[in-house]
C-alpha positions as CSV (number, residue, x, y, z in Angstrom):
1,M,-72.7,8.7,-94.6
2,S,-75.7,10.5,-96.1
3,T,-78.9,11.0,-94.2
4,T,-82.1,9.6,-95.6
5,I,-85.2,11.6,-94.8
6,P,-88.5,9.6,-95.3
7,E,-90.5,10.6,-98.3
8,R,-93.7,10.3,-96.3
9,T,-92.8,13.2,-94.0
10,V,-91.4,15.3,-96.9
11,A,-94.7,14.7,-98.7
12,T,-96.6,15.9,-95.6
13,A,-94.6,19.1,-95.4
14,L,-94.8,19.9,-99.2
15,E,-98.3,18.6,-99.9
16,Q,-100.4,18.8,-96.8
17,C,-98.7,21.8,-95.2
18,L,-97.6,23.9,-98.2
19,G,-99.8,22.6,-101.0
20,A,-97.0,22.8,-103.5
21,Q,-98.2,22.9,-107.1
22,P,-96.4,22.3,-110.4
23,G,-94.7,25.3,-111.8
24,E,-94.6,27.3,-108.5
25,E,-91.4,29.0,-107.5
26,V,-90.7,28.2,-103.8
27,V,-88.0,30.1,-102.0
28,L,-86.0,28.1,-99.3
29,L,-84.3,30.4,-96.8
30,T,-81.1,29.0,-95.4
31,D,-77.8,29.9,-93.7
32,D,-74.6,28.2,-92.8
33,G,-76.1,26.4,-89.8
34,V,-78.9,24.7,-91.7
35,D,-79.0,20.9,-91.9
36,A,-77.9,20.2,-95.5
37,A,-79.9,17.0,-95.6
38,V,-83.1,18.9,-94.9
39,V,-82.4,21.3,-97.8
40,A,-81.5,18.5,-100.2
41,A,-84.7,16.5,-99.3
42,L,-87.0,19.5,-99.7
43,V,-85.3,20.6,-103.0
44,A,-85.6,17.1,-104.4
45,G,-89.2,16.8,-103.2
46,L,-90.2,20.1,-104.8
47,E,-88.5,19.0,-108.1
48,R,-90.4,15.7,-108.0
49,R,-93.6,17.8,-107.8
50,R,-92.4,19.9,-110.8
51,C,-91.9,23.1,-108.7
52,V,-89.0,25.5,-109.0
53,P,-87.0,25.6,-105.8
54,I,-84.9,28.7,-105.2
55,V,-82.3,28.4,-102.4
56,A,-81.5,31.7,-100.8
57,R,-78.6,31.8,-98.3
58,L,-78.8,34.5,-95.6
59,P,-76.4,35.6,-92.9
60,R,-76.7,33.7,-89.7
61,Y,-78.7,36.0,-87.3
62,E,-78.5,36.1,-83.5
63,V,-81.7,38.0,-82.8
64,P,-85.1,36.3,-83.7
65,G,-87.1,38.5,-86.1
66,S,-84.1,39.9,-87.9
67,E,-84.7,41.3,-91.4
68,P,-83.3,39.4,-94.4
69,P,-81.3,41.3,-97.1
70,A,-83.3,43.4,-99.5
71,A,-82.6,41.1,-102.4
72,V,-84.0,38.1,-100.5
73,A,-87.0,40.1,-99.5
74,G,-87.6,40.8,-103.2
75,L,-87.3,37.1,-103.9
76,L,-90.0,36.4,-101.3
77,M,-92.4,39.0,-102.9
78,G,-92.1,37.3,-106.3
79,A,-92.5,33.7,-105.2
80,A,-95.6,31.6,-104.8
81,A,-94.4,30.1,-101.5
82,A,-91.5,30.1,-99.1
83,I,-90.0,27.8,-96.5
84,E,-87.9,29.3,-93.7
85,L,-85.1,26.9,-92.6
86,T,-82.7,29.4,-91.1
87,S,-80.9,28.7,-87.8
88,T,-82.9,31.5,-86.1
89,F,-86.5,32.4,-86.5
90,I,-87.1,35.3,-88.8
91,G,-90.8,34.8,-89.5
92,S,-91.9,37.9,-87.6
93,S,-89.8,40.1,-89.9
94,R,-91.5,42.9,-91.9
95,A,-90.2,41.2,-95.1
96,R,-92.2,38.1,-94.3
97,Q,-95.3,40.1,-93.3
98,R,-95.1,42.0,-96.7
99,A,-94.7,38.7,-98.6
100,T,-97.7,37.0,-97.0
101,A,-99.8,40.2,-97.4
102,N,-98.9,39.8,-101.1
103,G,-100.3,36.3,-101.2
104,V,-97.1,34.2,-100.6
105,R,-97.7,31.0,-98.6
106,Y,-95.1,30.7,-95.9
107,L,-93.8,27.9,-93.7
108,A,-91.6,29.0,-90.8
109,M,-89.5,25.9,-90.0
110,P,-86.3,27.4,-88.5
111,G,-83.7,25.1,-87.0
112,V,-85.4,21.8,-88.1
113,V,-83.0,18.9,-88.7
114,A,-83.3,15.5,-90.4
115,D,-84.5,13.9,-87.3
116,T,-87.5,16.3,-87.1
117,F,-88.8,14.4,-90.2
118,R,-88.4,10.9,-88.6
119,L,-91.2,8.5,-88.8
120,G,-93.3,8.8,-85.7
121,G,-92.0,12.3,-85.2
122,P,-93.7,15.7,-85.3
123,F,-94.1,15.8,-89.1
124,D,-95.7,12.3,-89.1
125,V,-99.1,13.6,-88.1
126,D,-102.3,14.6,-89.8
127,F,-102.2,18.4,-89.7
128,D,-105.7,18.7,-91.1
129,R,-107.0,16.7,-88.2
130,L,-105.0,18.7,-85.7
131,R,-106.4,21.9,-87.2
132,T,-109.8,21.1,-85.7
133,V,-108.4,20.7,-82.2
134,T,-106.3,23.8,-82.5
135,E,-109.1,26.0,-83.8
136,R,-111.4,24.8,-81.0
137,L,-108.9,25.9,-78.4
138,A,-108.4,29.2,-80.2
139,Q,-112.2,29.8,-80.0
140,A,-112.0,29.1,-76.3
141,W,-109.3,31.8,-75.9
142,S,-111.4,34.2,-77.9
143,E,-114.5,33.7,-75.7
144,A,-112.6,33.9,-72.4
145,R,-112.0,36.9,-70.1
146,T,-109.3,35.5,-67.8
147,Y,-106.6,32.9,-67.9
148,R,-104.5,31.0,-65.4
149,L,-101.4,28.9,-66.3
150,T,-99.8,26.4,-63.9
151,T,-97.2,23.7,-64.0
152,P,-95.9,21.1,-61.5
153,G,-92.6,23.0,-61.8
154,G,-93.9,26.1,-60.1
155,T,-95.6,28.2,-62.8
156,E,-98.5,30.3,-61.5
157,L,-99.5,33.1,-63.9
158,S,-102.8,34.7,-64.4
159,G,-104.3,37.8,-66.1
160,S,-106.8,39.1,-68.6
161,V,-107.5,38.0,-72.2
162,A,-110.7,39.9,-72.5
163,G,-111.3,41.0,-76.1
164,R,-108.3,39.1,-77.4
165,R,-108.7,36.7,-80.3
166,G,-107.2,33.2,-80.0
167,R,-104.6,32.3,-82.5
168,A,-104.4,28.9,-84.1
169,L,-101.2,27.6,-85.7
170,Y,-101.9,24.2,-87.1
171,G,-99.3,23.8,-89.8
172,V,-101.4,24.1,-93.0
173,A,-100.6,27.0,-95.3
174,R,-102.3,26.0,-98.6
175,E,-104.3,29.2,-99.0
176,P,-102.8,32.4,-100.5
177,G,-101.1,34.5,-97.9
178,A,-101.2,31.8,-95.2
179,Y,-98.5,31.7,-92.6
180,M,-97.8,28.5,-90.5
181,A,-94.9,27.0,-88.6
182,P,-94.9,23.2,-88.9
183,P,-94.2,21.0,-87.1
184,D,-95.4,23.5,-84.5
185,V,-99.1,23.1,-83.6
186,E,-100.3,25.5,-80.9
187,S,-103.0,27.9,-79.8
188,G,-102.7,31.0,-77.7
189,T,-103.1,34.7,-77.5
190,A,-101.6,37.9,-76.3
191,P,-102.8,38.7,-72.7
192,V,-104.1,42.2,-72.2
193,E,-101.1,44.5,-71.6
194,G,-100.5,45.3,-67.9
195,S,-102.9,42.6,-66.6
196,S,-100.7,39.5,-65.9
197,T,-99.0,38.8,-62.6
198,G,-97.2,35.7,-61.3
199,V,-94.2,33.4,-61.8
200,V,-93.3,31.3,-64.8
201,V,-90.8,28.4,-64.3
202,I,-89.0,27.5,-67.5
203,D,-88.0,23.8,-67.4
204,A,-88.0,23.0,-71.1
205,D,-86.1,25.6,-73.2
206,F,-85.4,29.2,-74.2
207,L,-85.9,29.0,-78.0
208,F,-83.2,30.3,-80.3
209,M,-81.2,31.5,-77.2
210,G,-78.4,29.0,-77.0
211,Q,-78.6,25.2,-77.2
212,G,-81.3,23.5,-75.1
213,P,-83.1,22.0,-73.4
214,V,-82.4,23.7,-70.1
215,T,-80.8,21.5,-67.4
216,R,-81.7,23.8,-64.5
217,P,-85.1,25.6,-64.3
218,V,-85.4,29.4,-64.4
219,A,-88.0,31.4,-62.6
220,M,-89.4,34.5,-64.3
221,H,-91.4,37.0,-62.2
222,F,-94.1,39.2,-63.8
223,V,-96.0,42.1,-62.3
224,D,-98.6,44.0,-64.3
225,G,-97.7,42.3,-67.5
226,R,-93.9,43.0,-67.4
227,L,-90.9,40.9,-66.5
228,V,-89.5,42.3,-63.3
229,S,-86.9,39.7,-62.3
230,I,-85.4,36.4,-63.4
231,E,-83.4,33.9,-61.4
232,G,-81.8,30.5,-61.4
233,G,-80.4,28.0,-63.8
234,E,-79.6,29.2,-67.2
235,C,-81.2,32.7,-66.9
236,D,-78.2,34.3,-68.6
237,R,-79.5,32.9,-72.0
238,L,-82.5,35.1,-71.8
239,I,-80.8,38.1,-70.2
240,E,-78.1,38.1,-72.9
241,M,-80.7,37.9,-75.7
242,M,-82.8,40.7,-74.2
243,G,-79.7,42.8,-73.9
244,R,-79.0,42.4,-77.6
245,C,-82.4,43.8,-78.4
246,H,-81.7,47.1,-76.6
247,D,-85.4,47.9,-76.1
248,D,-87.3,48.2,-72.8
249,R,-90.4,46.9,-74.5
250,M,-88.8,43.4,-74.5
251,G,-90.1,43.0,-70.9
252,N,-93.6,42.8,-72.2
253,L,-95.5,39.5,-71.7
254,A,-96.4,39.0,-75.4
255,E,-98.0,35.6,-75.6
256,V,-99.3,32.6,-73.7
257,S,-99.7,29.4,-75.8
258,M,-100.2,25.7,-75.5
259,G,-98.4,23.0,-77.6
260,L,-100.7,20.5,-79.3
261,N,-98.5,18.2,-81.5
262,P,-98.9,14.6,-80.1
263,N,-95.6,13.5,-81.8
264,G,-93.5,16.4,-80.5
265,R,-90.9,16.1,-77.7
266,V,-88.7,18.5,-75.8
267,C,-85.4,18.3,-77.6
268,G,-82.7,20.5,-79.2
269,V,-85.0,21.6,-82.0
270,A,-86.9,24.7,-81.1
271,M,-89.9,24.2,-83.3
272,E,-90.4,20.6,-82.0
273,T,-90.0,21.6,-78.4
274,E,-92.5,24.4,-78.8
275,S,-95.0,22.1,-80.5
276,T,-95.0,19.4,-77.9
277,L,-98.4,18.3,-76.5
278,G,-98.5,19.1,-72.8
279,S,-96.1,21.9,-73.0
280,A,-96.9,25.6,-72.8
281,H,-94.8,28.7,-73.7
282,I,-94.9,32.4,-72.9
283,A,-93.1,35.0,-75.0
284,L,-91.5,38.3,-74.3
285,G,-91.5,41.4,-76.5
286,N,-93.4,41.8,-79.7
287,S,-97.1,40.8,-79.5
288,I,-98.5,42.2,-82.7
289,A,-99.0,38.8,-84.5
290,Y,-101.0,37.6,-81.4
291,G,-103.4,40.6,-81.3
292,G,-101.4,42.6,-78.8
293,T,-100.2,46.2,-79.2
294,V,-96.5,46.1,-78.4
295,D,-94.2,46.4,-81.5
296,A,-90.9,45.4,-79.9
297,P,-87.9,44.3,-82.0
298,A,-88.1,40.6,-81.2
299,H,-90.4,37.8,-79.9
300,L,-88.7,35.5,-77.5
301,D,-90.4,32.1,-76.6
302,C,-89.8,30.3,-73.3
303,V,-91.2,26.8,-72.9
304,M,-92.4,24.8,-69.8
305,R,-93.5,21.3,-69.4
306,Q,-96.8,19.6,-68.1
307,A,-98.9,22.7,-68.3
308,T,-102.5,23.3,-67.2
309,L,-104.6,26.1,-68.7
310,E,-107.7,27.5,-67.1
311,L,-110.0,29.9,-68.9
312,D,-112.5,31.8,-66.8
313,G,-111.7,29.5,-63.9
314,R,-112.4,26.3,-65.9
315,P,-109.6,23.8,-66.9
316,V,-109.5,23.5,-70.7
317,L,-106.2,21.6,-71.1
318,V,-104.3,19.6,-68.5
319,N,-100.9,18.3,-69.6
320,G,-102.3,17.9,-73.1
321,V,-105.6,16.3,-72.1
322,V,-109.0,18.0,-72.5
323,P,-110.9,17.3,-69.2
324,A,-114.1,15.3,-69.5
């Protein structure tokens, strides 16, 4: 039985998020693990808008941030826009960075499935309205000197963000060279290297590191901005992925961010889990896109639930709610 994806959420992705225009060539990056219903719906939606969809099938990568084949990188450079649908996130690749630097609009939507487009789901939101909220939090990150992240599950992490700009991912990539990751809506930054100490308890998921969500929490211990130990639950998922990267820089605390999509939920789809209002995530490894200095080979996101963020000692987000 075929899967019907609502036109309303397809329109949101192609019009509000991507700003697709008649005559534009739009590359869709896929692999053998992509939900065929999603590809079909987006191709049909682009054709209805008189765009030219170009479906490029890639190998199925294990390590996030892997480089696409040279021919596909060339396709990206020549397109007006691109939509990443691959099973594993590759949006941090140099090929993507070169493409967006050349003016290509890029939506990183790895691992999305038909259900991600459900009515009432994470694409059934007003991304332009969420942009305001996301940019406000990004500004708060930019103005802060210190941060503290806590959760009921046991997270207690703090450090410096002095001089670091907040980053706003709000899903709208209508301007030349824009990069966004709908349905993910988040704001965060790269903590100052060597400054963060504490424990992070992952009770939601390790993104693109095996199938989630986690069923048993994992504790990650940080000292001076580096992961020093990990224990419990499904910690092998992270340990194995870090081992594939073969780089000591993967122990770097690369990012701290807050999810802001009110229609997201913790589920088997990484981009929806990461987006969920009330969640937070930290990342290991590469911090360049977040204003850090560590150019590690991958960027590994780890998500927790019911997070509270304090900046300069003041709560700014408590389980998705801005304190009065």
